[in-house]
C-alpha positions in Angstrom: 116.8 88.9 96.2 117.9 92.4 95.4 118.7 94.6 98.2 116.9 97.9 98.6 118.4 101.3 100.0 115.0 102.6 101.3 114.7 103.1 105.1 111.9 101.0 106.5 108.8 102.9 107.6 105.2 102.5 108.3 102.5 104.6 106.8 100.8 106.6 109.6 97.0 107.1 109.6 96.2 110.5 108.2 94.9 112.8 110.7 91.7 114.2 108.9 88.9 112.9 106.8 90.0 114.3 103.5 93.7 113.3 104.1 92.4 109.7 104.8 90.5 109.7 101.5 93.6 111.2 99.5 95.8 108.5 101.0 93.2 105.9 99.6 93.4 107.6 96.2 97.1 107.2 96.3 97.1 103.5 97.2 94.6 102.7 94.4 96.7 104.6 91.8 99.7 102.8 93.1 98.2 99.4 92.6 96.9 100.5 89.1 100.5 101.5 88.2 101.6 98.1 89.3 98.9 96.4 87.2 100.2 98.4 84.1 103.8 97.4 84.9 103.0 93.6 85.2 103.2 91.6 82.0 101.6 88.4 83.2 97.8 88.4 82.6 97.1 86.1 85.7 98.9 88.4 88.0 97.3 91.3 86.5 93.9 89.9 87.5 95.1 89.3 91.0 96.4 92.9 91.2 93.0 94.1 90.0 91.3 92.2 92.9 93.5 94.4 95.3 92.2 97.5 93.3 88.5 96.1 93.7 89.0 95.6 97.4 90.6 99.1 98.1 87.8 100.8 96.1 85.2 99.0 98.0 86.5 100.1 101.3 87.0 103.7 100.1 83.5 103.9 98.8 81.9 102.5 101.8 83.5 105.2 104.0 82.5 108.0 101.6 79.0 106.8 101.1 78.2 106.0 104.8 80.0 109.0 106.5 81.7 111.6 104.4 79.1 112.2 101.6 76.1 112.2 103.9 77.8 114.8 106.1 78.7 117.0 103.2 75.2 116.7 101.5 73.6 117.8 104.9 76.0 120.9 105.5 77.0 121.9 102.0 75.3 124.6 99.6 73.6 123.5 96.4 76.9 123.2 94.6 78.3 120.9 97.2 75.2 118.7 97.2 75.4 118.3 93.5 79.1 117.2 93.8 77.9 114.6 96.2 75.3 113.3 93.7 77.8 113.2 90.9 80.3 111.3 93.0 77.5 108.8 94.0 76.8 108.3 90.2 80.7 107.8 89.7 80.6 104.9 92.3 77.7 103.3 90.6 79.6 103.5 87.3 82.7 101.9 89.1 80.7 99.2 90.4 79.3 98.5 86.9 82.9 98.5 85.5 83.9 96.0 88.3 81.0 93.8 87.6 81.9 93.7 83.9 85.6 92.8 84.7 84.6 89.8 86.9 82.6 88.4 83.9 85.3 88.8 81.3 87.4 85.7 80.5 89.4 87.1 77.6 92.7 88.7 78.6 92.6 91.4 76.0 89.0 92.3 76.8 90.0 92.3 80.5 92.9 94.7 79.7 90.7 97.0 77.8 88.0 97.1 80.4 90.7 97.7 83.1 91.9 100.8 81.2 88.4 102.1 81.3 88.3 101.5 85.0 91.7 103.2 85.5 90.5 106.3 83.4 87.2 106.6 85.4 89.1 106.3 88.7 91.5 109.0 87.7 88.7 111.2 86.6 86.9 110.7 89.8 89.9 111.4 92.0 90.6 114.6 90.2 87.0 115.8 90.5 86.9 115.0 94.4 90.3 116.5 95.0 89.9 119.7 92.8 86.3 120.4 93.5 84.6 118.3 96.4 87.4 118.5 99.0 87.8 122.4 98.9 84.1 122.6 99.4 84.2 120.1 102.2 87.0 121.9 103.9 84.7 124.9 104.4 81.4 123.2 104.9 82.7 120.6 107.3 85.4 122.8 109.2 83.3 122.7 112.5 82.6 119.1 112.2 85.8 117.7 110.7 87.2 116.1 113.9 84.1 114.2 114.6 83.8 113.1 111.0 87.3 112.0 110.9 86.9 110.1 114.2 83.8 108.3 112.8 85.6 107.4 109.6 88.8 106.1 111.5 86.4 104.0 113.9 84.5 102.6 110.9 87.7 101.7 108.8 89.0 100.0 111.9 86.0 98.1 112.6 85.8 96.8 108.9 89.6 95.8 108.9 89.2 94.1 112.2 86.3 92.0 110.9 88.0 91.2 107.7 91.1 90.1 109.7 88.9 87.5 111.4 87.5 86.3 108.3 84.1 87.9 109.0 82.1 88.8 105.8 81.3 92.5 105.5 79.5 94.8 103.1 82.7 96.2 102.1 83.5 92.9 100.0 82.3 93.5 96.7 83.4 90.1 95.5 85.5 87.2 96.9 86.5 83.8 95.0 85.8 81.5 97.9 84.1 78.3 96.6 84.3 76.3 99.7 83.9 76.9 103.4 87.3 76.7 105.3 87.9 77.8 108.7 90.0 81.0 108.6 92.3 79.9 111.3 93.2 76.6 109.6 94.8 78.0 106.5 95.7 81.6 108.0 98.1 79.9 110.6 99.9 78.0 107.9 100.2 81.1 105.7 101.7 83.0 108.6 104.3 80.6 109.1 105.3 80.7 105.5 105.0 84.4 104.9 106.3 85.9 108.1 110.0 85.6 107.4 109.6 86.7 103.8 107.7 89.9 104.8 110.0 90.9 107.6 113.0 90.3 105.4 111.5 92.6 102.6 110.7 95.3 105.5 114.3 95.1 106.6 115.4 95.7 103.0 113.2 98.7 102.8 109.7 97.7 101.6 107.2 100.1 103.1 103.9 99.1 104.8 101.0 98.5 103.9 102.1 95.3 101.9 99.5 94.0 99.3 100.2 90.3 99.2 98.9 87.5 96.8 99.6 83.9 97.5 99.2 81.1 95.0 99.4 77.5 96.1 100.4 74.7 93.9 97.0 73.3 93.8 95.5 76.6 92.4 94.4 78.1 95.7 94.7 81.9 95.9 94.5 84.5 98.5 94.7 88.3 98.3 95.6 90.1 101.6 96.8 93.4 103.0 99.3 93.7 105.9 99.2 97.1 107.8 101.5 96.1 110.7 103.9 93.2 111.5 105.3 92.7 115.1 106.6 89.8 117.2 103.1 88.1 117.3 102.8 87.7 113.6 100.8 89.3 110.9 98.1 92.1 111.1 96.2 90.4 108.3 93.2 91.8 106.4 91.3 89.3 104.3 90.4 90.6 100.9 89.5 87.6 98.6 90.4 83.9 98.1 89.8 81.0 96.0 90.5 77.8 98.0 91.0 74.2 96.7 91.3 71.1 98.8 94.2 71.5 101.2 94.1 75.3 100.9 97.6 76.4 100.6 100.2 73.6 100.3 103.7 74.4 99.7 105.4 75.3 97.5 103.6 78.7 97.1 104.3 81.8 94.9 103.9 85.2 96.5 103.5 88.6 94.8 104.1 91.4 97.2 103.5 95.0 96.3 104.4 97.7 98.8 103.0 101.2 99.6 105.2 102.9 97.0 104.4 100.3 94.2 107.5 98.4 94.5 107.0 94.7 93.8 108.7 91.4 94.2 107.8 87.8 93.2 108.9 85.1 95.9 108.6 81.4 95.9 108.1 79.6 99.3 109.1 76.0 99.5 109.1 75.5 103.2 107.5 77.2 106.2 110.7 79.3 106.9 110.1 81.1 103.7 
């Protein structure tokens, strides 16, 4: 495996609401860049699932906390920006719904380009027009709004780590009911040495990880912190078959900067 010169670091939580949302924008754009750089159509669809999950969480925080606060306190122009953004979210949901119904690789690619263009336009409008308005309208309440968003995000991520379904999941591939602990524990043993080695080599948290088992099982997850006790795991989507994740297993790992690596695990030590 190639060595990396980057110094290992973790991504600290932004300290205000708009910084949180801008960080989400950056993460989605990094994943979309990785999608563009990946030649394999199947891996492209897997990376797209990560994009969908990030967009779902981002939209939930905006629609339940940030947008309502801005709509209540902003002037008429600010309220119109919120209305426009909500319509953008509906169009994004429509594009994602379309993507999940497409079986043809070329059609999926074209539709994903449309999603990327719409995401770019939405981000530009938010960061150039809405956020300056919000900085003024919400200045006396920004600390409270930030705390609410951080608490809500932590609650959602904690639920996902436990495998509890939440409204943030716009889609999953799970066909059968498996106890999360049954296959999560096995994945931890297989992935922990791989991910810690990548962090030592310079990969930057969070890590977006896709595991594909030899029987066709697939899991998409996000890892925000790794310590001596194991993995801080956020469940995003899965498709499970039979034994869940028998080894050998292929892993696609994308870090916070968009650097990616493909690893094959043939035993629990990675």
